[in-house]
C-alpha positions in Angstrom: -25.6 -1.6 -2.5 -21.4 -1.5 -1.5 -20.4 -3.6 1.9 -19.4 -2.4 4.3 -15.3 -1.8 5.1 -14.0 -3.3 8.6 -11.9 -1.6 11.0 -8.6 -2.3 10.3 -9.0 -1.3 7.0 -10.2 1.7 7.6 -7.9 2.7 10.2 -4.9 1.1 7.5 -6.8 3.8 4.9 -6.1 6.8 6.8 -2.9 5.9 7.8 -1.9 5.1 4.0 -4.3 9.0 3.5 -1.6 11.2 6.3 1.5 9.9 5.2 0.8 11.1 1.9 -0.7 14.4 3.2 2.5 14.6 5.4 5.0 13.4 2.5 2.9 16.1 0.8 3.7 18.8 3.0 7.2 18.5 2.7 7.6 19.2 -1.1 7.1 17.2 -3.7 10.2 15.4 -3.5 9.2 14.2 -0.5 6.1 12.8 -2.1 7.8 11.5 -5.4 10.2 9.1 -2.7 6.7 7.4 -1.3 5.0 7.1 -4.4 7.9 5.6 -6.3 8.7 3.5 -2.6 4.4 2.1 -2.0 4.8 1.0 -6.0 8.3 -1.0 -6.2 7.1 -1.5 -3.1 3.5 -3.1 -4.8 5.5 -4.9 -7.3 8.3 -7.2 -5.3 4.6 -8.9 -2.8 3.0 -8.8 -5.6 6.0 -11.4 -7.0 6.3 -12.9 -4.1 2.3 -13.5 -3.3 2.7 -15.2 -6.8 5.6 -17.4 -5.4 4.2 -18.4 -3.1 1.2 -19.7 -5.0 3.0 -21.5 -7.7 4.2 -23.3 -4.1 1.2 -23.4 -3.1 1.8 -21.4 0.8 -0.8 -18.5 -0.2 -4.6 -18.8 -1.2 
């Protein structure tokens, strides 16, 4: 049985989907910009998290 998602995670997921739909409605360039920005944020956040974890400031 799958775990139930919290209300907060559902709201964040819905907000991401809404942002994707809005960007897509503005055309492929806007959607591509959003897609690239999200990928860059994910990579930099992963890097920052690994540094913080290495100096025991994060789980």
